[in-house]
C-alpha positions as CSV (number, residue, x, y, z in Angstrom):
1,M,22.1,-59.6,72.1
2,D,24.5,-61.6,74.3
3,A,21.7,-63.6,75.9
4,V,20.4,-64.6,72.4
5,G,24.0,-65.3,71.2
6,N,24.7,-67.4,74.4
7,G,21.5,-69.4,73.9
8,D,20.1,-68.1,77.3
9,F,16.3,-68.4,76.7
10,R,15.3,-66.9,80.1
11,G,17.9,-64.2,80.0
12,A,16.9,-63.2,76.4
13,L,13.2,-62.9,77.4
14,Q,14.1,-61.0,80.6
15,A,16.4,-58.6,78.7
16,L,13.9,-58.0,76.0
17,D,11.1,-57.3,78.5
18,E,13.4,-54.9,80.4
19,L,14.3,-53.0,77.2
20,L,10.7,-52.7,76.1
21,R,9.7,-51.5,79.6
22,T,12.3,-48.7,79.3
23,R,10.7,-47.8,75.9
24,W,13.4,-49.0,73.6
25,N,12.1,-49.0,70.0
26,P,11.1,-52.6,69.1
27,Q,12.0,-52.1,65.4
28,A,15.4,-50.8,66.4
29,L,15.9,-53.8,68.7
30,F,14.9,-56.1,65.8
31,N,17.4,-54.5,63.5
32,L,20.1,-54.8,66.2
33,L,19.3,-58.5,66.6
34,V,19.7,-59.0,62.8
35,G,23.0,-57.2,62.9
36,H,24.3,-59.2,65.8
37,L,23.5,-62.5,64.3
38,R,25.0,-61.4,61.0
39,S,28.2,-60.4,62.8
40,L,28.4,-63.8,64.4
41,L,28.1,-65.5,61.0
42,L,30.6,-63.1,59.4
43,T,33.1,-63.7,62.2
44,L,32.8,-67.4,61.9
45,S,33.1,-67.3,58.2
46,A,36.2,-65.0,58.3
47,T,37.9,-67.2,60.9
48,E,37.2,-70.4,58.9
49,A,38.6,-68.7,55.8
50,Q,41.7,-67.8,57.9
51,E,41.0,-64.1,57.5
52,N,41.0,-61.5,60.3
53,P,37.5,-60.6,61.4
54,S,37.0,-56.9,62.1
55,G,36.8,-55.6,65.6
56,P,38.8,-55.6,68.8
57,D,40.2,-59.0,70.0
58,W,37.8,-59.3,73.0
59,L,34.8,-58.8,70.7
60,I,36.0,-61.2,68.1
61,R,36.5,-63.9,70.9
62,R,33.0,-63.2,72.2
63,R,31.4,-63.4,68.7
64,L,33.4,-66.6,67.9
65,A,32.4,-68.3,71.1
66,Q,28.7,-67.5,70.4
67,A,29.0,-68.5,66.7
68,H,30.6,-71.8,67.7
69,R,27.8,-72.4,70.2
70,H,25.3,-72.4,67.4
71,G,27.2,-73.4,64.3
72,E,26.9,-72.0,60.8
73,A,23.8,-73.8,59.8
74,R,21.8,-72.7,62.9
75,L,22.9,-69.1,62.4
76,I,21.7,-69.2,58.8
77,Q,18.4,-70.6,60.1
78,A,18.2,-67.7,62.6
79,L,18.7,-65.2,59.8
80,A,16.1,-66.9,57.6
81,L,13.6,-66.8,60.5
82,L,14.3,-63.1,61.1
83,Q,13.8,-62.5,57.4
84,E,10.4,-64.2,57.5
85,L,9.4,-62.2,60.6
86,D,10.6,-59.0,58.9
87,V,8.4,-59.7,55.9
88,R,5.4,-60.3,58.3
89,I,6.2,-57.0,60.0
90,K,6.2,-55.2,56.7
91,L,3.0,-56.8,55.6
92,G,1.4,-55.7,58.9
93,E,0.8,-59.2,60.2
94,L,3.1,-58.7,63.2
95,D,4.4,-55.8,65.1
96,P,8.2,-55.7,65.9
97,E,7.7,-56.5,69.6
98,D,5.8,-59.6,68.8
99,A,8.3,-60.6,66.2
100,L,11.1,-60.3,68.8
101,H,9.2,-62.5,71.2
102,L,8.4,-65.1,68.5
103,F,12.1,-65.2,67.5
104,I,13.2,-65.9,71.0
105,L,10.5,-68.5,71.5
106,R,11.2,-70.3,68.2
107,W,15.0,-70.1,68.0
108,V,16.7,-69.7,71.4
109,P,16.8,-73.1,73.1
110,V,14.8,-73.6,76.2
């Protein structure tokens, strides 16, 4: 999740491949990725509204750094892409593993 949030293309692909080799459930990883990007957007939104985001200070700082790296519009774009991929999974057009790879290839900068 951090490699994606940090915009580390190579690191994101390597981490995903390692997790899949150790038999992590690709659907669970997909859901974790959605949750991570939502938390970045929520942290950014709360901070901009001068509210206190939930979580320990170190996690808020990490999320905020990642959120600022991409910006609100790009994070919304990421969630829209994940929603599109999720629909394709549910329609049987993609499996979750392929969806994860497609997300990294299409959204994480090279």
